[in-house]
C-alpha positions in Angstrom: -19.3 -18.6 -27.5 -17.7 -16.0 -29.7 -16.4 -16.6 -33.1 -12.9 -15.6 -34.6 -12.3 -16.0 -38.2 -9.0 -16.9 -39.5 -7.6 -17.5 -43.2 -5.3 -20.4 -43.4 -3.6 -21.8 -46.7 -5.4 -25.0 -48.1 -2.6 -27.2 -46.8 -2.6 -26.0 -43.3 -6.3 -26.5 -43.3 -6.0 -30.0 -44.6 -3.3 -30.6 -41.9 -5.4 -29.4 -39.1 -8.5 -31.5 -40.2 -6.2 -34.8 -40.4 -4.5 -34.1 -37.1 -7.9 -33.4 -35.5 -9.2 -36.6 -36.8 -6.2 -38.6 -35.8 -6.1 -37.3 -32.4 -9.9 -38.1 -32.0 -11.0 -34.5 -31.6 -14.8 -33.9 -32.3 -13.8 -31.3 -34.9 -11.0 -29.2 -36.3 -12.5 -26.3 -34.1 -12.0 -28.4 -30.9 -8.3 -29.1 -32.0 -7.6 -25.4 -32.6 -9.3 -24.4 -29.4 -7.0 -26.7 -27.5 -3.9 -25.6 -29.5 -4.8 -22.1 -28.4 -5.4 -22.8 -24.7 -2.0 -24.6 -24.8 -0.2 -21.6 -26.6 -1.9 -19.2 -24.1 -0.7 -21.1 -21.2 2.9 -21.3 -22.7 3.1 -17.6 -23.4 1.7 -16.9 -19.8 4.5 -19.1 -18.2 7.1 -17.2 -20.3 5.9 -13.9 -19.2 6.1 -15.1 -15.6 9.7 -16.5 -16.0 10.9 -13.2 -17.8 9.3 -11.1 -14.8 11.1 -13.4 -12.4 14.5 -13.1 -14.3 13.9 -9.2 -14.5 13.5 -9.0 -10.7 16.4 -11.3 -10.0 18.5 -8.9 -12.3 17.2 -5.8 -10.6 18.2 -7.4 -7.3 21.6 -8.2 -8.5 20.7 -12.0 -7.9 21.7 -12.9 -11.4 25.2 -13.7 -12.9 25.5 -11.7 -16.1 27.8 -12.6 -19.2 28.9 -10.2 -21.8 27.5 -10.5 -25.5 31.2 -11.1 -26.6 31.6 -14.1 -24.2 28.4 -15.6 -25.5 29.5 -15.2 -29.2 32.9 -16.5 -28.4 31.4 -19.6 -26.7 29.3 -20.6 -29.7 31.6 -19.8 -32.4 
């Protein structure tokens, strides 16, 4: 297994340790590994969604809205 070293503030380290214990992980490292797996999966899904949207846009299969209309909607 490879090792990656990451510096975190003391408060975050304590929070990771407490959360790992509360969620019954064997160690903070197990908790961090799981969190990284979930983040990588989330990012992969997002990349696929963006690719699908780009393909639909290229094919003219997407309704577009001007930025002015979006701003007006949320003002």
